[in-house]
N, C-alpha and C positions, 0 to 999 in steps of 0.2 A: 548500587554503584552510582556514584555521582559523575556527571558528565566531565567535570574537571579532571577526574582520575584517568580519563582516556586521552586527554589532550597531550600531544607530543608522543603518544605511543607509536612505535614504528610501524604497526599494521595500518595499512591504508584502507579506509572504509568508504564505500560509495552508497548512495541511495538512488534508486531508479523510481521516479514518480510516474506512474502510468496514467496518462490523461488523453488517451486516443479515442474515447467513446464519443459517439455522435448524438447521444441523447434520444435514441429511438424509443427505448423503454420508458423514458421519462416523459416523452411527448412534448418536448420543447424545441423551438427553432434554434436555441442556443444550447450547446452541451451543458449539462448540469454543473460540471466542474468550473464553469466560468460565470455562473449565476451569483448574485450577491448573497453574502452570509456575514452577518455582523458588520464589522468595520472594513471588511474586504470582500473577496470572492471565496468560493469553496476551495479552490486550488491554493489560494494564498494562505488560508487558514491551515491547510494541510502542510504546505511547505514550511510554515512557521514552526510547526511542531518539531520538524527535523533540524531546521537551521538553528533553532534555539538550544539544541543539545551541544552544539559546538564540536562535534566529534567526526563529522564527515569531511573527507578531503575533496569529494566530488558530489555535486548534485546534478543528476541527469534527468531531464524532463522529456518524456515521450509524448508527442502531440501530433495531431494531424497538421500537415504543412500549412493549411489554410489559417490555422490559429497560431502559428509561430510568431507573427508580429505582435499579437495580443499578449502571448505569454512573455515575450521579451519586454514588452512595455510594463507588465505587471511586476516582473522581476526587478527592473530598473527602478521602479517607483517604490516598491516595498522592501526590497532586499539589495540595496545598492552595494553593499559590501560582500555579497555572496556571488562567487563565480558559479556559472552554470553552463551546461551543454544541452542544446536542443537536438533531439533525434526524431526523425519522422516515425509516425505510428504505422502499423501494418494492417492487413485485412481483418484479422481477428486479434483479440487481446494477446494470445500466445505469441503472435508474430511481433506485436509491439514490445512484449517482454524480451523477445530474442534480440530485437534491435537495441534495446537498452542494455542487455547483458553484453552484447558485442562491444559496445562502447565502454562499459565499465571494466571489462576484462583487459583493457589496454594497460591498466595500472592499479587495479584494486585487489586486495587480499580477501576482503569481506564485502558482500553485496547484499543490500536489502532492497526488496521490491515492495512498493506500496501503491494502493489505489488512490488516485487524486481525490476521489469522492468519499474518503474516510477522514474527515477533519478532526476527529476527536481521539486519535491515537495518543496514548499516555507516554510521556517521555521515559518513564521507568520501563515500559514494555519495549521501547526502542532499544534502550541500553541493555536490557536483558537479552534481546535477540543477539546483539553483538557479543555479549559475554558468553552465551551458550555456543556460539560458533567457535569458541576455543575448544569445545568438547565434542561437538557434532558438526557434520558437514552440511546439514540442512535443518532449518527450523521454520515453524509456522506459529503465529499467534492465533488464538481462538477462544471460544467459550463452549461450555456444555449447554444443551437445551434446557430452558426453564419450563417449557410446556411439555405435556405428554405428546409423544411422537408415535403416530400410528402408521403402519404400512397400508397401502391401498391396493385392492385387487383391481383387475382390468374392468370389472363391472361397476366400479365406483363404491364398493363396500369395503369395510375395514377387514384386513386380513391378519391383524395382530398388533400388539403394542411392542415397541422397541425399547430396549434397556438404555435409558438416558445416560447411565454411568459409563457406557461404552461408546457414546457418541460425542463428536467434537465438531463444532461449527467453525470451519476455517475462515479466518479473516486475513488481513495483511497487517504488518509486514510478514513476508516470507523471505527467508535469507539463506545464503549459500557461502561456503568457502570458495576460494578461487577454483579449486579442483572440481567441486560439485557444480559450480556455475558453468564450467566448460562442458561438463557432461550433460547438464540440462539444456544448454544451448544446442549441442549436437542432437539431442533427442527431439527438440522442437523442430529443428531444421529438417530432420528426417521423417517426422511424423505426419500422417494423414489424418490423425485423430484431432478433435478440437478439445484441448484440455481447458477446463474452467479455472484452474489455479495452477500455480507454478511448481509446487512440490509434487504434483502428480507426475511430472516428468522426472523428478529426482527418484521417485519410487520406481518408475519404469526403468531407470538406470541402475536399480538395485541399491540405492542410497537410503539408509534409515533416516526418518524425519522425526525430529524432536518436537513434541507438542508443548507449547508454552501458554499457560492460562493467561488470558487477557481481560479486557473490560467489555461489558455490554454496551458501553457508550461508543465503542469503536464500530458502530454500524456504518454500512455503506449507503449513501444517499442514492436511491434508485427511483423513488416515486415522489410526486409532489408532497405527499404526506410526510415522507422522510425529511424533505427540505423544511417543511413547516416545523417539525419537531426539532430539527437542528437549529433553526432560528431561535426558538425558545431557549434551548440549552446555551447557545452562544450569547444571547442577551443576558442571561443570568451570569455566565462566566465573565463577560466583560464588565458587568456592573460590580461584581465581587472583587475582580482583579483588574482594575482600570489600567494598571501599569502594563498589562498585556494587550491593550487595545492597539490594534494596528502595529503590533510587533510581528504578527498581526494581532 
């Protein structure tokens, strides 16, 4: 589905970019989403993927209040034509997602949630998520494992090999219809559990989740090695498609 086919469609779609991480696992003084990548920063590259589709009525950025001035500056510089809403992050990722959903539910029919540190999401996967939400209330993009996956016993030995054909490595976007987003928000607000992704709470609410095959390029930048790999990929991308440089 081409992006232009959705422009003017009466359904209002929002994307929530979750950028509340503090960089603890990455080991940087500056959260990884604000580090340089190609002709911009990680978060700018990620936002460009969604802004470039032209199908979202709202862009909601969830960030720690300390970084709101920086995010506002980046948006004004790189996306002067894009309106956006800044929302404070929460204690855990799930609380940041809840804050973003609460804002999106004010006027959205379809809501996608995406990690700021996944700058290589493919536009066709974004559009497929929105399309599948016509048929399903919850969707998640991901890939099947390429490596052999073994389960580990408590003593550190292998306890067996898992069937890769039945495994799915969840990425983002993860998306919801308005009805499902309301249920997910309620589950998060009521839960004492720490959910590591968003569709977990949809499952807790009894909502079936559609698995959408995505791209192995859509990895999350978590370590310095990830950022180094992302830099190589972005350098190639911007050299082959110079028109996309600092679009971002």
